[in-house]
C-alpha positions in Angstrom: -10.6 -16.2 12.7 -14.0 -14.5 13.1 -16.8 -15.8 11.1 -18.1 -13.7 8.1 -21.4 -13.2 9.9 -19.7 -11.9 13.0 -17.6 -9.5 10.9 -20.8 -8.2 9.1 -22.5 -7.7 12.5 -19.5 -5.7 13.8 -19.7 -3.5 10.6 -23.4 -3.1 11.0 -22.8 -1.8 14.5 -20.2 0.6 13.2 -22.4 1.9 10.3 -25.4 2.1 12.6 -23.5 4.5 14.9 -23.0 7.0 12.2 -24.9 10.2 12.1 -28.4 10.2 10.6 -29.2 12.2 7.5 -30.2 15.3 9.3 -26.8 15.5 10.9 -25.0 16.3 7.7 -27.6 18.7 6.3 -25.9 21.9 5.3 -26.4 25.0 7.3 -27.7 28.2 5.6 -24.1 29.5 5.8 -22.6 26.7 3.8 -19.2 27.5 2.4 -19.7 29.1 -1.0 -16.7 27.0 -2.3 -18.6 23.8 -1.5 -21.5 24.7 -3.8 -19.4 26.2 -6.6 -19.5 24.8 -10.1 -16.0 23.6 -9.7 -16.9 21.5 -6.6 -20.1 20.2 -8.2 -18.2 19.0 -11.2 -14.7 18.4 -9.8 -14.8 17.7 -6.1 -11.6 15.7 -5.7 -13.2 13.5 -3.1 -16.2 12.5 -5.3 -15.9 9.1 -6.9 -15.5 9.2 -10.7 -16.3 6.6 -13.4 -16.1 6.4 -17.1 -13.4 8.4 -18.9 -11.8 10.9 -16.6 -11.1 13.1 -19.6 -14.5 12.6 -21.2 -15.9 15.4 -23.3 -19.3 15.3 -21.4 -19.6 15.2 -17.6 -22.6 13.6 -16.0 -23.0 14.4 -12.3 -25.4 12.0 -10.7 -27.2 12.7 -7.3 -28.4 9.4 -6.0 -29.8 7.5 -3.0 -29.4 3.7 -2.5 -33.0 3.5 -1.4 -34.4 5.3 -4.4 -36.4 3.1 -6.7 -36.0 5.5 -9.6 -32.3 5.6 -9.1 -32.2 1.9 -9.3 -34.4 1.9 -12.4 -32.1 4.2 -14.3 -28.8 2.7 -13.1 -28.5 0.0 -15.8 -29.2 2.5 -18.5 -26.6 4.9 -17.2 -24.0 2.2 -16.9 -24.7 1.1 -20.5 -24.4 4.6 -21.7 -21.1 5.2 -20.1 -19.8 1.9 -21.4 -21.0 2.2 -25.0 -20.3 6.0 -25.4 -16.8 5.8 -24.1 -16.3 9.5 -23.7 -18.4 10.3 -20.6 -17.0 11.3 -17.3 -19.4 10.2 -14.6 -19.3 11.9 -11.1 -21.1 10.1 -8.4 -22.8 12.3 -5.7 -24.2 10.2 -2.8 -27.2 12.1 -1.5 -28.8 9.9 1.2 -32.1 11.6 2.0 -34.7 8.9 2.0 -34.0 6.9 5.1 -31.5 6.2 7.9 -30.3 3.2 5.9 -29.6 5.6 3.0 -26.8 7.1 5.0 -25.4 3.6 5.7 -25.5 2.8 2.0 -23.6 5.9 1.1 -21.0 5.3 3.7 -20.5 1.7 2.6 -20.0 2.8 -1.0 -17.7 5.6 -0.1 -15.6 3.4 2.2 -15.2 0.9 -0.7 -13.7 3.8 -2.7 -10.5 3.5 -0.6 -9.9 0.0 -1.9 -10.7 1.0 -5.5 -14.1 -0.6 -5.4 -16.6 2.2 -5.2 -18.3 1.2 -8.5 -18.3 -2.4 -7.4 -20.2 -1.5 -4.2 -22.4 1.0 -6.1 -23.6 -1.6 -8.6 -24.2 -4.1 -5.8 -26.3 -1.6 -3.8 -28.2 -0.4 -6.8 -29.1 -4.0 -7.6 -30.9 -4.6 -4.3 -34.7 -4.5 -4.8 -37.0 -2.2 -2.8 -36.6 0.8 -0.6 -35.3 1.3 2.9 -33.0 -1.8 2.5 -31.6 -3.2 5.7 -28.0 -2.6 6.4 -27.3 -6.3 6.7 -28.5 -6.8 3.1 -26.4 -3.9 1.9 -23.3 -5.4 3.5 -24.0 -8.9 2.3 -24.4 -7.5 -1.3 -21.1 -5.7 -1.3 -19.3 -8.7 0.3 -20.7 -11.0 -2.4 -19.6 -8.5 -5.1 -16.0 -8.9 -3.9 -15.4 -6.0 -1.6 -12.9 -6.8 1.2 -15.0 -6.3 4.3 -12.2 -6.1 6.8 -10.6 -3.3 4.7 -14.1 -1.7 4.4 -14.5 -1.6 8.1 -11.0 -0.2 8.7 -11.6 2.5 6.0 -15.0 3.4 7.3 -13.4 4.2 10.6 -10.3 5.9 9.3 -12.0 8.1 6.8 -15.3 8.8 8.6 -14.7 12.6 8.8 -13.8 12.8 5.1 -16.9 10.9 4.1 -19.2 13.0 6.3 -17.6 16.2 4.9 -18.3 14.9 1.3 -21.9 14.1 2.2 -22.3 17.6 3.6 -21.0 19.1 0.4 -23.2 17.0 -1.8 -26.2 17.9 0.4 -25.4 21.6 0.2 -25.0 21.5 -3.6 -28.3 19.6 -4.1 -30.3 21.9 -1.8 -28.6 25.0 -3.2 -29.7 24.0 -6.7 -33.3 23.4 -5.4 -33.4 19.6 -5.9 -36.3 18.0 -4.1 -35.5 14.3 -4.6 -33.4 11.7 -6.4 -32.3 11.0 -8.9 -31.0 14.1 -10.5 -28.5 14.1 -13.4 -26.5 17.1 -14.6 -25.6 16.1 -18.1 -23.2 18.8 -19.3 -25.4 22.0 -19.2 -28.6 20.0 -18.9 -30.5 19.0 -15.8 -32.6 15.8 -15.8 -34.7 15.2 -12.7 -36.1 11.9 -13.7 -35.1 8.2 -14.4 -34.1 8.2 -18.1 -34.0 5.2 -20.3 -30.8 4.5 -22.2 -32.2 6.3 -25.3 -33.1 9.3 -23.2 -29.7 9.4 -21.6 -28.1 9.1 -25.1 -30.2 11.9 -26.5 -29.4 14.2 -23.6 -25.7 13.5 -24.1 -26.0 14.4 -27.8 -27.7 17.6 -26.9 -25.1 18.4 -24.3 -22.3 17.9 -26.8 -24.1 20.1 -29.4 -24.4 22.9 -26.8 -20.8 22.6 -25.9 -19.5 23.1 -29.4 
């Protein structure tokens, strides 16, 4: 039986062979369907948290090397938990470093074993920027992600994950985003790292506008 360290090293090699961020950047002729409102809010491949039938949808464009994303992550998690009626759509948008792509792929691969949010929380809890892949993998392993399954899913679903990252990138660039995090809260756009109270107030405003 291979040691955990050897398994992690094999997975590092796999993730390291994936295309850099520039490779999934959308072309000017990106498919209009990919950047439609329906795909921004309801891409069937995008991980979803909270209440799938919530009355307010938050679409979160994030990078696992983004300090502001990490700052606002606990507040967003608390909001979704305490509100109870929010549908949260995760949009991995790895634009800050090569390791951002690795982080996005690790989280998305965990989705296939039903542990996207487990991996997401583990990656967001890592301090600093440009986090090494080994630290990312160790964090998700410690959080309870099956690493052998993760490796198998990363290989089997690579094309699907790259296609999703391309769509996320096309959407973000099409809307003129220049960095992370960006939160679409109902009809509102918040390009900042809100506190719990600021998230809560934005959701209240979104609900009022939707009435």
